[in-house]
DSSP file (Angstrom, degrees, kcal/mol; ACC not computed):
  #  RESIDUE AA STRUCTURE BP1 BP2  ACC     N-H-->O    O-->H-N    N-H-->O    O-->H-N    TCO  KAPPA ALPHA  PHI   PSI    X-CA   Y-CA   Z-CA
    1    1 A M              0   0    0      0, 0.0     2,-0.4     0, 0.0     0, 0.0   0.000 360.0 360.0 360.0 129.9  108.7   81.0  129.3
    2    2 A T        -     0   0    0      1,-0.1     2,-0.1     2,-0.0     0, 0.0  -0.737 360.0-115.6 -93.1 136.8  109.3   84.7  128.8
    3    3 A A        -     0   0    0     -2,-0.4     2,-0.5     1,-0.1    35,-0.1  -0.427  17.7-155.4 -68.9 143.3  108.3   86.3  125.5
    4    4 A S        -     0   0    0     34,-0.2     2,-0.2    -2,-0.1    -1,-0.1  -0.821  19.0-156.4-119.5  87.5  111.2   87.8  123.4
    5    5 A W        -     0   0    0     -2,-0.5     2,-0.3    31,-0.1    33,-0.2  -0.432  11.0-170.9 -76.2 137.4  109.5   90.4  121.3
    6    6 A N  E     -A   37   0A   0     31,-2.6    31,-3.3    -2,-0.2     2,-0.3  -0.920  22.3-120.2-121.0 147.9  111.0   91.6  118.0
    7    7 A Q  E     +A   36   0A   0     -2,-0.3     2,-0.3    29,-0.2    29,-0.2  -0.711  35.6 162.0 -96.4 142.5  109.7   94.6  116.0
    8    8 A T  E     -A   35   0A   0     27,-2.8    27,-2.6    -2,-0.3     2,-0.4  -0.904  32.8-115.8-142.8 171.3  108.4   94.4  112.5
    9    9 A T  E     -A   34   0A   0     -2,-0.3    65,-1.8    25,-0.2    25,-0.2  -0.932  25.6-122.5-116.1 136.4  106.3   96.7  110.2
   10   10 A S  B     -F   73   0B   0     23,-3.4    22,-2.8    -2,-0.4    63,-0.3  -0.487  12.4-165.5 -73.6 143.2  102.9   95.8  108.9
   11   11 A L        -     0   0    0     61,-3.4    20,-0.4    20,-0.2    62,-0.2   0.300  66.1 -81.2-101.8   2.9  102.4   95.9  105.1
   12   12 A G  S    S+     0   0    0     60,-0.7    18,-0.2    18,-0.4    -1,-0.2   0.299  79.3 111.8 101.4 130.1   98.7   95.8  105.8
   13   13 A G  E     -B   29   0A   0     16,-1.6    16,-2.3    -3,-0.1    -1,-0.2  -0.787  59.5 -66.1 152.4 166.1   96.5   92.9  106.6
   14   14 A P  E     -B   28   0A   0      0, 0.0     2,-0.5     0, 0.0    55,-0.4  -0.465  29.3-136.0 -82.4 149.0   94.5   91.2  109.3
   15   15 A I  E     -B   27   0A   0     12,-3.0    11,-4.0    -2,-0.2    12,-1.2  -0.906  35.0-157.2 -93.8 130.2   95.6   89.8  112.6
   16   16 A R  E     -BC  25  67A   0     51,-3.8    51,-2.9    -2,-0.5     9,-0.2  -0.655  28.1-117.7-114.2 164.9   93.8   86.5  113.0
   17   17 A K  S    S+     0   0    0      7,-2.3     2,-0.3    -2,-0.2     8,-0.1   0.740  99.1  10.9 -72.3 -24.4   92.8   84.2  115.9
   18   18 A C  S    S-     0   0    0      2,-0.3     2,-1.4     6,-0.3    49,-0.2  -0.874  93.8 -86.4-144.5 177.4   94.9   81.3  114.5
   19   19 A Y  S    S+     0   0    0     -2,-0.3     2,-0.3    30,-0.1    28,-0.1  -0.415  92.7  84.4 -94.8  63.6   97.5   80.8  111.8
   20   20 A A  S >  S-     0   0    0     -2,-1.4     3,-1.7    47,-0.1    -2,-0.3  -0.969  78.9-123.4-154.5 146.7   95.3   80.2  108.8
   21   21 A A  T 3  S+     0   0    0     -2,-0.3     4,-0.1     1,-0.3    -1,-0.0   0.734 110.5  63.0 -63.5 -21.7   93.5   82.5  106.4
   22   22 A S  T 3  S+     0   0    0      2,-0.1    -1,-0.3    -6,-0.0     2,-0.1   0.578  83.3 100.5 -80.4  -9.2   90.2   80.8  107.3
   23   23 A C  S <  S-     0   0    0     -3,-1.7     2,-0.0    -5,-0.1     0, 0.0  -0.433  85.9 -92.5 -77.0 151.5   90.4   82.0  110.9
   24   24 A D        -     0   0    0     -2,-0.1    -7,-2.3    -8,-0.1     2,-0.3  -0.306  40.1-115.7 -62.3 142.9   88.5   85.0  112.1
   25   25 A A  E     -B   16   0A   0     -9,-0.2    -9,-0.3     1,-0.2     3,-0.1  -0.616  21.5-168.8 -79.5 139.4   90.2   88.4  112.0
   26   26 A V  E    S-     0   0A   0    -11,-4.0     2,-0.3     1,-0.4   -10,-0.2   0.840  70.8 -19.3 -90.3 -45.5   90.8   90.1  115.3
   27   27 A V  E     -B   15   0A   0    -12,-1.2   -12,-3.0    37,-0.0    -1,-0.4  -0.978  63.7-114.2-160.6 154.6   91.8   93.5  113.9
   28   28 A Q  E     -B   14   0A   0     -2,-0.3     2,-0.3   -14,-0.2   -12,-0.0  -0.807  27.0-156.1 -95.2 134.5   93.0   95.0  110.6
   29   29 A T  E     -B   13   0A   0    -16,-2.3   -16,-1.6    -2,-0.4     2,-0.3  -0.738   7.4-141.7-104.5 161.1   96.5   96.5  110.4
   30   30 A Y    >   -     0   0    0     -2,-0.3     3,-1.9   -18,-0.2   -18,-0.4  -0.885  33.2 -81.0-123.3 154.0   97.6   99.2  107.9
   31   31 A S  T 3  S+     0   0    0    -20,-0.4   -20,-0.2    -2,-0.3     3,-0.1  -0.222 113.2  23.6 -55.4 132.7  100.9   99.6  106.1
   32   32 A G  T 3  S+     0   0    0    -22,-2.8    -1,-0.2     1,-0.3     2,-0.2   0.293  87.3 130.1  95.7  -8.3  103.6  101.3  108.1
   33   33 A E    <   -     0   0    0     -3,-1.9   -23,-3.4   -23,-0.2    -1,-0.3  -0.541  58.4-117.5 -80.3 146.2  102.2  100.3  111.6
   34   34 A W  E     +A    9   0A   0    -25,-0.2    21,-0.3    -2,-0.2     2,-0.3  -0.624  32.8 179.4 -84.1 138.5  104.6   98.7  114.1
   35   35 A L  E     -A    8   0A   0    -27,-2.6   -27,-2.8    -2,-0.3     2,-0.4  -0.954  20.0-140.0-130.6 152.3  104.0   95.2  115.4
   36   36 A D  E     -AD   7  53A   0     17,-2.2    17,-2.9    -2,-0.3     2,-0.4  -0.952  18.5-162.8-110.4 135.0  105.9   93.1  117.8
   37   37 A W  E     -AD   6  52A   0    -31,-3.3   -31,-2.6    -2,-0.4    15,-0.2  -0.929  16.4-177.8-120.5 147.1  106.3   89.4  117.1
   38   38 A D  E     -     0   0A   0     13,-2.3     2,-0.3     1,-0.4   -34,-0.2   0.809  66.3 -21.2-106.4 -46.7  107.4   86.7  119.5
   39   39 A H  E     - D   0  51A   0     12,-0.6    12,-3.0   -33,-0.1    -1,-0.4  -0.926  58.1-130.4-154.8 174.4  107.5   83.5  117.5
   40   40 A Y  E     - D   0  50A   0     -2,-0.3     2,-0.3    10,-0.2    10,-0.2  -0.912  10.1-160.7-133.9 164.2  106.2   82.0  114.3
   41   41 A A  E     - D   0  49A   0      8,-2.5     8,-2.9    -2,-0.3     2,-0.5  -0.965  15.8-133.9-139.3 154.3  104.5   78.8  113.1
   42   42 A T  E     - D   0  48A   0     -2,-0.3     6,-0.2     6,-0.2   -23,-0.0  -0.952  25.3-145.4-111.3 127.3  104.0   77.1  109.8
   43   43 A N    >   -     0   0    0      4,-2.3     3,-2.2    -2,-0.5   -23,-0.1  -0.192  35.5 -86.9 -85.2-178.9  100.5   75.9  109.0
   44   44 A G  T 3  S+     0   0    0      1,-0.3    -1,-0.1     2,-0.1   -24,-0.1   0.672 127.0  57.8 -62.7 -18.8   99.4   72.8  107.0
   45   45 A S  T 3  S-     0   0    0      2,-0.1    -1,-0.3     0, 0.0   -25,-0.0   0.417 119.7-108.1 -90.4   0.6   99.7   74.7  103.7
   46   46 A G  S <  S+     0   0    0     -3,-2.2     2,-0.4     1,-0.3    -2,-0.1   0.636  72.4 141.2  84.4  14.6  103.3   75.6  104.4
   47   47 A N        -     0   0    0    -28,-0.1    -4,-2.3    23,-0.0     2,-0.4  -0.762  48.3-130.7 -96.1 135.7  102.7   79.2  105.1
   48   48 A R  E     -D   42   0A   0     -2,-0.4    22,-2.4    29,-0.2     2,-0.4  -0.679  24.8-173.9 -85.1 134.0  104.6   81.1  107.9
   49   49 A W  E     -DE  41  69A   0     -8,-2.9    -8,-2.5    -2,-0.4     2,-0.4  -0.979  14.2-140.6-127.3 140.6  102.6   83.1  110.4
   50   50 A Y  E     -DE  40  68A   0     18,-2.9    18,-2.3    -2,-0.4     2,-0.7  -0.832  12.4-132.7-101.9 137.4  103.9   85.3  113.1
   51   51 A Y  E     -DE  39  67A   0    -12,-3.0   -13,-2.3    -2,-0.4   -12,-0.6  -0.813  42.5-173.7 -85.3 118.4  102.4   85.6  116.6
   52   52 A V  E     -DE  37  66A   0     14,-3.3    14,-1.8    -2,-0.7     2,-0.4  -0.759  32.8-145.7-122.2 159.8  102.1   89.3  117.2
   53   53 A R  E     -DE  36  65A   0    -17,-2.9   -17,-2.2    -2,-0.3     2,-0.5  -0.993  24.0-172.4-118.1 128.7  101.3   92.0  119.7
   54   54 A Y  E     - E   0  64A   0     10,-2.7    10,-2.6    -2,-0.4     2,-0.4  -0.980   6.7-168.4-131.5 119.5   99.6   95.1  118.3
   55   55 A S  E     + E   0  63A   0     -2,-0.5     2,-0.3   -21,-0.3     8,-0.2  -0.910  22.5 148.9-108.9 134.5   98.9   98.3  120.2
   56   56 A F  E     + E   0  62A   0      6,-2.6     6,-3.3    -2,-0.4     2,-0.0  -0.937  13.1  83.5-153.3 170.7   96.7  100.9  118.7
   57   57 A G        -     0   0    0     -2,-0.3     2,-0.4     4,-0.2    -2,-0.0   0.068  57.1-108.5 107.0 146.3   94.2  103.7  119.6
   58   58 A S  S    S+     0   0    0      2,-0.2     2,-1.5     3,-0.1    -2,-0.0  -0.861  94.3   4.7-106.7 144.7   94.3  107.2  120.6
   59   59 A G  S    S+     0   0    0     -2,-0.4    -2,-0.0     2,-0.0    -1,-0.0  -0.672 137.3  32.9  85.8 -88.9   93.4  108.2  124.1
   60   60 A I  S    S-     0   0    0     -2,-1.5    -2,-0.2     2,-0.0    -4,-0.1  -0.883  89.5-143.6-103.2 105.3   92.8  104.7  125.6
   61   61 A P        -     0   0    0      0, 0.0     2,-0.4     0, 0.0    -4,-0.2  -0.327   9.7-153.1 -70.0 151.5   95.3  102.4  123.9
   62   62 A H  E     - E   0  56A   0     -6,-3.3    -6,-2.6     2,-0.0     2,-0.4  -0.936   3.2-159.4-120.4 144.7   94.3   98.8  123.1
   63   63 A T  E     - E   0  55A   0     -2,-0.4     2,-0.3    -8,-0.2    -8,-0.2  -0.995  11.5-178.4-126.8 128.5   96.6   95.8  122.7
   64   64 A V  E     - E   0  54A   0    -10,-2.6   -10,-2.7    -2,-0.4     2,-0.4  -0.891  12.0-151.9-122.9 156.1   95.6   92.7  120.8
   65   65 A Y  E     + E   0  53A   0     -2,-0.3     2,-0.3   -12,-0.2   -12,-0.2  -0.957  37.8 105.7-125.2 144.4   97.5   89.4  120.3
   66   66 A G  E     - E   0  52A   0    -14,-1.8   -14,-3.3    -2,-0.4     2,-0.4  -0.972  60.1 -58.6 174.4-161.5   97.1   87.1  117.3
   67   67 A W  E     -CE  16  51A   0    -51,-2.9   -51,-3.8    -2,-0.3     2,-0.4  -0.880  34.0-173.2-115.6 137.5   98.6   85.7  114.1
   68   68 A I  E     - E   0  50A   0    -18,-2.3   -18,-2.9    -2,-0.4   -53,-0.1  -0.995  31.5-110.4-130.6 138.4   99.5   87.6  110.9
   69   69 A Y  E >   - E   0  49A   0    -55,-0.4     3,-2.2    -2,-0.4   -20,-0.2  -0.364  27.0-123.2 -64.9 140.7  100.7   86.0  107.7
   70   70 A C  G >  S+     0   0    0    -22,-2.4     3,-1.4     1,-0.3    -1,-0.1   0.758 108.8  65.0 -61.3 -25.9  104.4   86.6  106.9
   71   71 A G  G 3  S+     0   0    0    -23,-0.3    -1,-0.3     1,-0.2    -2,-0.1   0.587  96.9  58.6 -72.1  -8.2  103.5   88.3  103.6
   72   72 A N  G <  S+     0   0    0     -3,-2.2   -61,-3.4   -58,-0.1   -60,-0.7   0.294 105.9  50.7-103.3   8.6  101.8   91.1  105.5
   73   73 A V  B <  S-F   10   0B   0     -3,-1.4   -63,-0.2   -63,-0.3   -42,-0.0  -0.908  81.8-118.1-138.5 166.8  104.9   92.1  107.5
   74   74 A T  S    S+     0   0    0    -65,-1.8     3,-0.1    -2,-0.3   -64,-0.1   0.578  81.6 105.2 -84.2  -8.8  108.5   93.0  106.8
   75   75 A A  S    S-     0   0    0    -66,-0.2    -2,-0.2     1,-0.1   -67,-0.1  -0.325  91.0 -73.9 -64.3 156.0  109.8   90.1  108.9
   76   76 A P              0   0    0      0, 0.0    -1,-0.1     0, 0.0    -2,-0.0  -0.171 360.0 360.0 -58.2 142.3  111.2   87.2  106.7
   77   77 A C              0   0    0     -3,-0.1   -29,-0.2    -6,-0.1    -6,-0.1   0.354 360.0 360.0-103.4 360.0  108.7   85.0  104.9
């Protein structure tokens, strides 16, 4: 299956290892940063989370993948 990335903007918040607030944070995003999302999932609490790709860093860029809560991005909640 090929990823179909869509662009959204962060409102600020952590990217996590899984789609729950109790999961460890991978990295913190800040308002106005671009993220790409591939798909979303709804957790047991009924909250939508997006699976995202986030590239950052000056000089040597880093790319991380993980989950961000829909209230922390401009994509639909």
